[in-house]
Residue frames relative to the residue before (quaternion, step in Angstrom):
aa qw qx qy qz dx dy dz
M 1.0000 0.0000 0.0000 0.0000 0.00 0.00 0.00
G 0.4731 -0.7011 0.4546 0.2791 3.58 -0.89 0.93
Q 0.5731 -0.5946 0.4422 0.3499 3.51 -1.27 0.41
P 0.5354 -0.6292 0.4418 0.3497 3.66 -0.91 0.79
R 0.5619 -0.6267 0.4289 0.3281 3.57 -1.05 0.84
S 0.6452 0.5337 -0.3305 0.4354 3.58 0.96 -0.84
E 0.6474 0.5161 -0.3117 0.4662 3.57 1.04 -0.80
R 0.6547 0.5018 -0.3024 0.4776 3.58 0.97 -0.88
G 0.6578 0.5155 -0.3083 0.4545 3.59 0.96 -0.84
L 0.6321 0.5194 -0.3261 0.4737 3.56 1.04 -0.78
G 0.6353 0.5351 -0.3281 0.4499 3.59 0.98 -0.82
I 0.6515 0.5099 -0.3092 0.4689 3.58 0.96 -0.88
A 0.6625 0.5099 -0.3086 0.4537 3.59 0.90 -0.93
L 0.6659 0.5066 -0.3081 0.4527 3.59 0.93 -0.85
V 0.6817 0.4733 -0.3031 0.4685 3.62 0.91 -0.84
V 0.6035 0.5305 -0.3568 0.4764 3.61 1.07 -0.64
A 0.6494 0.5075 -0.3114 0.4730 3.59 0.96 -0.86
A 0.6297 0.5315 -0.3308 0.4600 3.58 1.04 -0.76
A 0.6541 0.5147 -0.3133 0.4572 3.58 0.95 -0.87
I 0.6354 0.5207 -0.3244 0.4689 3.58 1.01 -0.80
A 0.6636 0.4964 -0.3056 0.4689 3.58 0.92 -0.90
W 0.6733 0.5019 -0.3029 0.4506 3.61 0.85 -0.93
S 0.6428 0.5696 -0.3297 0.3920 3.58 1.02 -0.77
T 0.6066 0.5714 -0.3606 0.4189 3.62 1.22 -0.27
A 0.3892 0.7573 -0.4617 0.2488 3.63 1.24 -0.06
P 0.6726 0.4804 -0.3357 0.4518 3.69 0.79 -0.81
F 0.6048 0.5645 -0.3546 0.4357 3.59 1.07 -0.71
F 0.7041 0.4451 -0.2714 0.4822 3.59 0.82 -0.97
T 0.6379 0.5369 -0.3331 0.4404 3.58 0.97 -0.83
R 0.6312 0.5452 -0.3263 0.4449 3.59 1.03 -0.81
L 0.6846 0.5023 -0.2824 0.4464 3.59 1.09 -0.66
L 0.7227 0.4619 -0.2306 0.4595 3.61 1.21 -0.43
P 0.1994 -0.7902 0.5706 0.1013 3.63 -0.58 1.16
L 0.4432 0.6902 -0.4409 0.3644 3.59 0.82 1.03
D 0.5730 -0.5673 0.4427 0.3924 3.57 -1.24 0.36
P 0.6359 -0.5954 0.3313 0.3623 3.61 -1.05 0.72
W 0.6441 0.5275 -0.3396 0.4377 3.62 1.04 -0.64
T 0.6149 0.5203 -0.3407 0.4849 3.57 1.12 -0.61
I 0.6259 0.5238 -0.3266 0.4765 3.56 1.05 -0.80
L 0.6605 0.5113 -0.3065 0.4564 3.58 0.92 -0.92
F 0.6480 0.5308 -0.3256 0.4384 3.59 0.96 -0.86
W 0.7397 0.4154 -0.2425 0.4707 3.60 0.67 -1.09
R 0.6228 0.5405 -0.3447 0.4485 3.58 1.01 -0.77
G 0.6840 0.4831 -0.2834 0.4674 3.57 0.91 -0.89
L 0.6381 0.5352 -0.3259 0.4475 3.56 1.03 -0.78
F 0.6783 0.4732 -0.2872 0.4832 3.58 0.91 -0.91
A 0.6695 0.5031 -0.3087 0.4508 3.59 0.90 -0.90
G 0.6724 0.4978 -0.2989 0.4590 3.57 0.88 -0.93
S 0.6497 0.5221 -0.3182 0.4518 3.58 1.01 -0.80
L 0.6599 0.5036 -0.3164 0.4591 3.60 0.93 -0.87
I 0.6612 0.5005 -0.3143 0.4622 3.59 0.89 -0.91
T 0.6345 0.5293 -0.3303 0.4563 3.59 1.04 -0.78
V 0.6365 0.5193 -0.3263 0.4676 3.59 0.96 -0.84
L 0.6614 0.4990 -0.3056 0.4692 3.60 0.90 -0.90
L 0.6394 0.5375 -0.3192 0.4475 3.56 1.02 -0.83
V 0.6802 0.4773 -0.2844 0.4782 3.57 0.94 -0.90
V 0.6361 0.5262 -0.3326 0.4559 3.60 0.98 -0.80
M 0.7251 0.4476 -0.2480 0.4608 3.59 0.91 -0.90
Q 0.8372 0.2042 -0.0569 0.5041 3.58 0.92 -0.91
G 0.4276 -0.7294 0.4519 0.2843 3.59 1.23 -0.04
R 0.8322 -0.1620 0.1342 0.5130 3.56 -1.06 -0.78
A 0.5857 0.5818 -0.3714 0.4249 3.58 1.10 -0.61
G 0.6539 0.5094 -0.3107 0.4652 3.57 1.01 -0.81
L 0.6524 0.5004 -0.3143 0.4746 3.57 1.00 -0.83
R 0.6288 0.5337 -0.3299 0.4593 3.58 1.05 -0.73
Q 0.6301 0.5310 -0.3264 0.4631 3.60 1.08 -0.73
L 0.6395 0.5142 -0.3169 0.4756 3.56 1.13 -0.65
L 0.7200 0.4460 -0.2468 0.4710 3.58 0.91 -0.93
V 0.7689 0.1686 -0.0965 0.6091 3.58 1.14 -0.65
P 0.0497 -0.8750 0.4812 0.0185 3.61 0.45 1.19
G 0.4368 -0.6755 0.4851 0.3430 3.60 1.15 -0.41
K 0.6980 -0.4893 0.3182 0.4149 3.56 -1.25 0.30
A 0.6796 0.4876 -0.3001 0.4587 3.59 0.88 -0.92
G 0.6622 0.5078 -0.3073 0.4573 3.60 0.93 -0.89
L 0.6600 0.4979 -0.3048 0.4728 3.57 0.98 -0.84
L 0.6353 0.5242 -0.3300 0.4611 3.59 1.03 -0.74
V 0.6523 0.5052 -0.3106 0.4720 3.59 0.94 -0.88
A 0.6656 0.5059 -0.3010 0.4588 3.59 0.90 -0.93
S 0.6672 0.5049 -0.3033 0.4559 3.58 0.94 -0.86
L 0.6576 0.4999 -0.3120 0.4694 3.59 0.94 -0.86
S 0.6471 0.5141 -0.3148 0.4668 3.57 0.99 -0.83
A 0.6558 0.5121 -0.3078 0.4615 3.59 0.96 -0.86
I 0.6229 0.5317 -0.3371 0.4643 3.59 1.02 -0.79
G 0.6579 0.5135 -0.3076 0.4570 3.57 0.95 -0.87
M 0.6842 0.4882 -0.2910 0.4570 3.60 0.90 -0.91
V 0.6953 0.4798 -0.2797 0.4562 3.57 0.90 -0.93
S 0.6500 0.5189 -0.3218 0.4524 3.61 1.11 -0.58
F 0.6018 0.6400 -0.3518 0.3233 3.58 1.07 -0.75
I 0.7268 0.4490 -0.2664 0.4464 3.60 0.66 -1.09
P 0.6635 0.4795 -0.3298 0.4702 3.67 0.85 -0.79
A 0.6022 0.5566 -0.3618 0.4434 3.59 1.07 -0.67
L 0.6551 0.5057 -0.3082 0.4691 3.57 1.00 -0.81
Q 0.6281 0.5370 -0.3305 0.4560 3.58 1.15 -0.60
M 0.7644 0.4394 -0.1984 0.4281 3.54 0.89 -0.99
T 0.7929 0.1182 -0.0774 0.5927 3.58 1.19 -0.37
D 0.6855 -0.4876 0.3433 0.4177 3.54 -1.29 0.24
V 0.5705 -0.6146 0.4262 0.3392 3.58 -1.03 0.81
M 0.6005 0.5734 -0.3605 0.4251 3.58 1.11 -0.61
N 0.6233 0.5332 -0.3375 0.4619 3.59 1.04 -0.74
V 0.6464 0.5167 -0.3166 0.4636 3.56 0.97 -0.86
A 0.6580 0.5236 -0.3122 0.4420 3.58 0.93 -0.90
V 0.6239 0.5367 -0.3426 0.4532 3.59 1.00 -0.78
L 0.6847 0.4814 -0.2891 0.4647 3.58 0.92 -0.88
I 0.5986 0.5538 -0.3609 0.4524 3.60 1.07 -0.68
A 0.6304 0.5633 -0.3314 0.4189 3.57 1.06 -0.74
T 0.6335 0.5352 -0.3417 0.4421 3.59 1.17 -0.35
Q 0.4369 0.7436 -0.4385 0.2530 3.61 1.23 -0.21
P 0.6300 0.5232 -0.3767 0.4329 3.67 0.86 -0.67
F 0.6465 0.5105 -0.3210 0.4674 3.58 1.02 -0.78
V 0.6669 0.5017 -0.3039 0.4597 3.58 0.90 -0.90
A 0.6646 0.5000 -0.3059 0.4634 3.58 0.91 -0.91
A 0.6581 0.5029 -0.3125 0.4652 3.58 0.94 -0.86
A 0.6499 0.5137 -0.3168 0.4620 3.60 1.00 -0.81
L 0.6678 0.4890 -0.3016 0.4733 3.59 0.92 -0.87
A 0.6356 0.5291 -0.3286 0.4562 3.58 1.02 -0.79
W 0.6567 0.5060 -0.3082 0.4665 3.57 1.02 -0.79
L 0.6758 0.4993 -0.2897 0.4584 3.57 1.03 -0.80
W 0.7642 0.3840 -0.2073 0.4750 3.59 0.95 -0.84
P 0.8201 0.1664 -0.1260 0.5328 3.65 0.32 -1.07
N 0.3975 -0.7149 0.4772 0.3212 3.60 1.30 -0.03
E 0.3073 0.7527 -0.5023 0.2944 3.54 0.95 1.01
A 0.2339 -0.8103 0.5256 0.1117 3.57 -0.30 1.26
A 0.3430 -0.7146 0.5716 0.2119 3.56 -0.99 0.89
T 0.4957 -0.6504 0.4810 0.3161 3.58 -1.09 0.67
W 0.6126 -0.5440 0.4179 0.3926 3.55 -1.23 0.46
R 0.6004 0.5725 -0.3559 0.4302 3.58 1.07 -0.72
T 0.6862 0.4696 -0.2854 0.4766 3.59 0.90 -0.91
L 0.6408 0.5249 -0.3325 0.4510 3.60 1.00 -0.77
I 0.6628 0.4871 -0.3050 0.4800 3.60 0.94 -0.85
A 0.6463 0.5100 -0.3184 0.4699 3.59 0.97 -0.84
S 0.6254 0.5362 -0.3360 0.4567 3.59 1.06 -0.73
L 0.6395 0.5176 -0.3234 0.4676 3.59 1.00 -0.79
I 0.6544 0.4998 -0.3125 0.4737 3.59 0.97 -0.85
A 0.6509 0.5081 -0.3171 0.4665 3.59 0.96 -0.86
F 0.6370 0.5217 -0.3283 0.4629 3.58 0.99 -0.81
A 0.6390 0.5143 -0.3260 0.4701 3.59 0.98 -0.82
G 0.6413 0.5345 -0.3226 0.4460 3.58 1.02 -0.79
V 0.6715 0.4803 -0.3054 0.4745 3.55 0.95 -0.83
V 0.6109 0.5422 -0.3521 0.4570 3.61 1.02 -0.73
I 0.6461 0.4967 -0.3190 0.4838 3.60 1.00 -0.79
T 0.6401 0.5456 -0.3212 0.4352 3.57 0.97 -0.90
V 0.7854 0.2796 -0.1303 0.5367 3.57 0.91 -0.92
G 0.1885 0.8498 -0.4755 0.1276 3.56 1.12 0.66
G 0.6588 0.5249 -0.3192 0.4342 3.60 1.19 -0.26
V 0.2094 0.8080 -0.5271 0.1594 3.58 1.12 0.56
R 0.3913 -0.7316 0.5147 0.2159 3.54 -0.90 0.95
A 0.4522 -0.6560 0.5272 0.2953 3.55 -1.15 0.63
G 0.8204 0.2792 -0.1894 0.4616 3.55 -1.21 0.52
A 0.2366 0.7875 -0.5353 0.1931 3.57 1.07 0.65
D 0.6526 -0.5446 0.3648 0.3801 3.54 -1.19 0.56
L 0.4457 -0.7276 0.4573 0.2506 3.57 -0.72 1.08
G 0.5795 0.5923 -0.3766 0.4142 3.60 1.14 -0.57
G 0.6688 0.4919 -0.2944 0.4734 3.56 0.97 -0.86
I 0.6277 0.5223 -0.3309 0.4729 3.57 1.05 -0.76
A 0.6539 0.5176 -0.3123 0.4549 3.59 0.96 -0.89
L 0.6647 0.4930 -0.3081 0.4694 3.60 0.94 -0.84
S 0.6190 0.5346 -0.3412 0.4632 3.58 1.06 -0.69
C 0.6461 0.5089 -0.3161 0.4728 3.57 1.02 -0.80
V 0.6188 0.5327 -0.3359 0.4695 3.58 1.04 -0.76
M 0.6496 0.5267 -0.3115 0.4512 3.57 0.95 -0.92
V 0.6761 0.4903 -0.2970 0.4630 3.59 0.83 -0.98
L 0.6640 0.5010 -0.3083 0.4616 3.59 0.91 -0.88
A 0.6647 0.5152 -0.3081 0.4448 3.59 0.94 -0.89
I 0.6954 0.4608 -0.2827 0.4734 3.61 0.84 -0.93
S 0.6265 0.5238 -0.3370 0.4685 3.60 1.06 -0.70
A 0.6576 0.4961 -0.3059 0.4773 3.58 0.96 -0.86
M 0.6197 0.5418 -0.3379 0.4563 3.58 1.05 -0.79
T 0.6326 0.5434 -0.3281 0.4437 3.59 0.98 -0.85
V 0.6758 0.4902 -0.2878 0.4692 3.56 0.95 -0.90
V 0.6559 0.5077 -0.3152 0.4612 3.61 0.95 -0.85
V 0.6208 0.5385 -0.3344 0.4613 3.58 1.01 -0.82
R 0.6675 0.4957 -0.2933 0.4719 3.57 0.95 -0.89
R 0.6811 0.5055 -0.2876 0.4448 3.59 0.98 -0.85
H 0.7872 0.2566 -0.1160 0.5486 3.59 0.96 -0.86
R 0.0230 -0.8545 0.5185 -0.0214 3.56 0.56 1.17
E 0.6169 0.5648 -0.3477 0.4238 3.58 1.20 -0.37
T 0.5698 0.6090 -0.3724 0.4072 3.58 1.25 -0.32
S 0.4849 -0.6503 0.4980 0.3066 3.59 -1.10 0.70
M 0.1983 -0.8209 0.5278 0.0910 3.56 -0.17 1.28
V 0.5715 0.5640 -0.3922 0.4488 3.61 1.16 -0.40
A 0.6444 0.4980 -0.3157 0.4869 3.58 1.00 -0.80
A 0.6391 0.5238 -0.3226 0.4615 3.58 1.03 -0.79
A 0.6241 0.5415 -0.3327 0.4544 3.58 1.08 -0.74
A 0.6494 0.5030 -0.3140 0.4760 3.59 0.99 -0.83
L 0.6704 0.5141 -0.2972 0.4450 3.55 0.88 -0.97
S 0.6376 0.5451 -0.3331 0.4306 3.59 0.97 -0.80
N 0.6579 0.5029 -0.3111 0.4663 3.58 1.03 -0.74
F 0.6432 0.5065 -0.3254 0.4731 3.58 1.02 -0.75
I 0.6223 0.5223 -0.3347 0.4775 3.59 1.06 -0.74
G 0.6538 0.5205 -0.3115 0.4522 3.58 0.95 -0.86
S 0.6464 0.5107 -0.3156 0.4709 3.58 0.99 -0.80
L 0.6586 0.5195 -0.3065 0.4499 3.57 0.94 -0.90
V 0.6632 0.4966 -0.2985 0.4738 3.58 0.97 -0.84
S 0.6920 0.4972 -0.2755 0.4450 3.60 1.01 -0.82
L 0.5274 0.6976 -0.3891 0.2894 3.59 1.12 -0.67
P 0.6938 0.4829 -0.3203 0.4277 3.69 0.75 -0.83
F 0.7326 0.4298 -0.2294 0.4753 3.59 1.16 -0.55
A 0.5591 0.6214 -0.3804 0.3957 3.60 1.28 -0.20
H 0.1768 -0.8313 0.5244 0.0517 3.57 -0.58 1.18
D 0.7377 0.4421 -0.2275 0.4568 3.60 1.13 -0.51
I 0.3037 0.7916 -0.4952 0.1896 3.61 1.22 0.22
A 0.7136 0.4556 -0.2558 0.4667 3.59 0.92 -0.92
H 0.7129 0.4478 -0.2476 0.4795 3.61 1.24 -0.29
V 0.4352 0.6871 -0.4719 0.3402 3.59 1.19 0.41
G 0.2738 -0.7888 0.5329 0.1375 3.58 -0.55 1.17
G 0.7345 -0.4415 0.2939 0.4234 3.54 -1.32 0.15
Q 0.6619 0.5069 -0.3139 0.4543 3.59 0.95 -0.86
N 0.6733 0.4824 -0.2966 0.4754 3.57 0.92 -0.88
L 0.6193 0.5454 -0.3405 0.4506 3.57 1.09 -0.71
A 0.6345 0.5232 -0.3218 0.4690 3.58 1.07 -0.75
V 0.6471 0.5022 -0.3145 0.4798 3.59 1.01 -0.81
L 0.6404 0.5230 -0.3183 0.4637 3.59 1.00 -0.83
A 0.6288 0.5318 -0.3337 0.4588 3.58 1.05 -0.77
M 0.6673 0.4751 -0.3006 0.4885 3.59 0.96 -0.84
F 0.6019 0.5624 -0.3410 0.4529 3.56 1.07 -0.81
G 0.7156 0.4586 -0.2548 0.4612 3.57 0.79 -1.03
C 0.7239 0.4588 -0.2570 0.4465 3.56 0.88 -0.97
L 0.7572 0.3918 -0.2187 0.4747 3.59 0.79 -0.97
Q 0.7664 0.3940 -0.2170 0.4586 3.57 0.67 -1.09
V 0.7699 0.3611 -0.1983 0.4874 3.59 0.84 -0.93
A 0.7261 0.4580 -0.2786 0.4305 3.58 0.56 -1.16
L 0.7133 0.4304 -0.2682 0.4838 3.58 0.76 -0.99
G 0.6567 0.5310 -0.3164 0.4320 3.59 0.91 -0.91
L 0.7079 0.4580 -0.2681 0.4661 3.56 0.80 -1.01
T 0.6524 0.5084 -0.3211 0.4613 3.59 0.96 -0.81
F 0.6457 0.5146 -0.3178 0.4660 3.59 0.92 -0.87
Y 0.6824 0.4981 -0.2980 0.4444 3.57 0.90 -0.94
M 0.6723 0.4960 -0.3081 0.4551 3.59 0.90 -0.88
L 0.6684 0.4809 -0.2999 0.4817 3.58 1.01 -0.77
G 0.7034 0.4771 -0.2712 0.4517 3.58 0.96 -0.85
S 0.6811 0.5172 -0.3043 0.4195 3.58 0.92 -0.86
R 0.5990 0.5520 -0.3724 0.4447 3.59 1.18 -0.34
L 0.6866 0.4681 -0.2687 0.4871 3.59 1.29 -0.29
L 0.7293 0.3883 -0.2090 0.5231 3.60 1.30 -0.14
P 0.5877 -0.5167 0.4600 0.4196 3.59 -1.23 0.29
S 0.6091 -0.6140 0.3568 0.3532 3.58 -0.96 0.85
G 0.6623 0.5139 -0.3131 0.4463 3.58 0.95 -0.86
Q 0.6673 0.4967 -0.3057 0.4632 3.58 0.99 -0.80
A 0.6289 0.5301 -0.3383 0.4573 3.59 0.98 -0.79
S 0.6764 0.4806 -0.2933 0.4748 3.59 0.93 -0.87
L 0.6179 0.5446 -0.3448 0.4503 3.58 1.05 -0.73
I 0.6692 0.4907 -0.3054 0.4670 3.58 0.84 -0.95
A 0.6375 0.5491 -0.3264 0.4309 3.59 1.03 -0.77
T 0.5697 0.5983 -0.3933 0.4035 3.63 1.18 -0.38
L 0.4376 0.6720 -0.4669 0.3727 3.60 1.26 -0.02
E 0.5151 0.6563 -0.4007 0.3786 3.56 1.21 -0.47
T 0.6557 0.5663 -0.3204 0.3830 3.60 0.91 -0.93
P 0.7438 0.3724 -0.2632 0.4888 3.68 0.66 -0.89
L 0.6230 0.5519 -0.3552 0.4256 3.61 1.14 -0.47
M 0.5365 0.6454 -0.4066 0.3611 3.62 1.12 -0.52
P 0.7163 0.4151 -0.2829 0.4843 3.66 0.73 -0.90
F 0.5598 0.6041 -0.3955 0.4066 3.59 1.17 -0.46
W 0.6844 0.4714 -0.2976 0.4700 3.61 0.86 -0.90
I 0.6196 0.5299 -0.3437 0.4661 3.59 1.07 -0.69
W 0.6342 0.5206 -0.3245 0.4706 3.57 1.06 -0.76
V 0.6660 0.5097 -0.3028 0.4527 3.59 0.92 -0.91
A 0.7544 0.4178 -0.2129 0.4594 3.59 0.86 -1.00
F 0.8302 0.2194 -0.0707 0.5076 3.58 0.89 -0.94
R 0.4164 -0.7451 0.4349 0.2867 3.56 1.34 0.17
E 0.3803 0.6799 -0.5203 0.3499 3.56 1.00 0.86
I 0.2661 -0.7943 0.5299 0.1320 3.56 -0.40 1.26
P 0.4323 -0.7039 0.4958 0.2681 3.61 -0.75 0.99
A 0.5693 -0.5831 0.4528 0.3617 3.55 -1.20 0.53
V 0.6695 -0.5143 0.3545 0.4020 3.57 -1.26 0.47
H 0.6630 0.5084 -0.3204 0.4465 3.59 0.93 -0.86
A 0.6139 0.5372 -0.3491 0.4612 3.60 1.14 -0.57
L 0.6452 0.5162 -0.3163 0.4661 3.57 1.04 -0.77
I 0.6540 0.5065 -0.3096 0.4689 3.58 0.99 -0.87
G 0.6810 0.4913 -0.2874 0.4608 3.56 0.87 -0.96
G 0.6447 0.5240 -0.3154 0.4585 3.56 1.00 -0.82
A 0.6316 0.5296 -0.3304 0.4598 3.57 1.04 -0.77
L 0.6371 0.5220 -0.3278 0.4627 3.60 1.03 -0.74
V 0.6520 0.5141 -0.3189 0.4571 3.58 0.94 -0.89
I 0.6847 0.4778 -0.2870 0.4696 3.57 0.82 -1.01
G 0.6456 0.5279 -0.3182 0.4508 3.58 0.99 -0.83
A 0.6511 0.5190 -0.3157 0.4550 3.60 0.99 -0.86
V 0.6707 0.4942 -0.3011 0.4641 3.57 0.93 -0.89
V 0.6600 0.5028 -0.3100 0.4642 3.59 0.91 -0.91
A 0.6522 0.5152 -0.3169 0.4569 3.59 0.98 -0.84
D 0.6508 0.5106 -0.3197 0.4620 3.59 0.99 -0.80
I 0.6552 0.5014 -0.3122 0.4711 3.59 0.96 -0.86
A 0.6608 0.5016 -0.3106 0.4639 3.59 0.94 -0.89
G 0.6530 0.5114 -0.3129 0.4627 3.59 0.99 -0.82
D 0.6221 0.5404 -0.3317 0.4593 3.55 1.07 -0.75
R 0.6604 0.5069 -0.3052 0.4624 3.59 0.97 -0.85
R 0.6608 0.5089 -0.3138 0.4538 3.58 0.94 -0.88
S 0.6649 0.5223 -0.3083 0.4358 3.58 0.98 -0.85
R 0.7225 0.4260 -0.2377 0.4898 3.59 1.21 -0.44
E 0.5184 0.6371 -0.4209 0.3849 3.57 1.26 0.06
């Protein structure tokens, strides 16, 4: 039996919202004069706390129990998400941000491949073609990649892409698991892992703490929760494809906040990514009418 249109539409809306939330990361990072591990610690702490509060408000003690006893699937999702988050900031430190962005663009392919290998979930030709167009758009956007970039940063970027792609597939496979609880747990795990390496924790002032709170609550908590809830309603390849909207939106927020005009190739590439995602969503709607 096919999936209800309303359920599929809700999944698309949630993943689009997640991409918008995630795309604000450069904006918040630009505002914080702190080392990346300190940012990861406080961001994860605020995000995990907000998600936990929402979980308790919505589900009471049952929600708290899901957080404390997540089960194998919930723990796997939380661990994969934490690996992705913790790998991201160090990767940006060790290699050019453009290299990281290129690798992020491969996530729809990785997620679709993992989905085919595990649940035997076939991606549609429409999504595969749209993924190729989106990948081409990101390659154009980040066309200034430097040669000889640090291999450590490239390796961490690959770990991040693999972890988030695997998380997408697990979320889709175990739809009965509380993904909101898993989202909270993943942030707490990320904070715990970051703590030994964070050097500026004692030097975070009130203004920076407020920015970190917004960073954790808006960019991480809402983004991760929306994505986990939305990706369980969509094929893994399509969810990852829609999430690539994050890439062209990143320079948009920088332009709005700091008046930094993106290069022409970034505008062209971003238009391709957005066009591919919109075309895939429109094609999905037509196929279900």
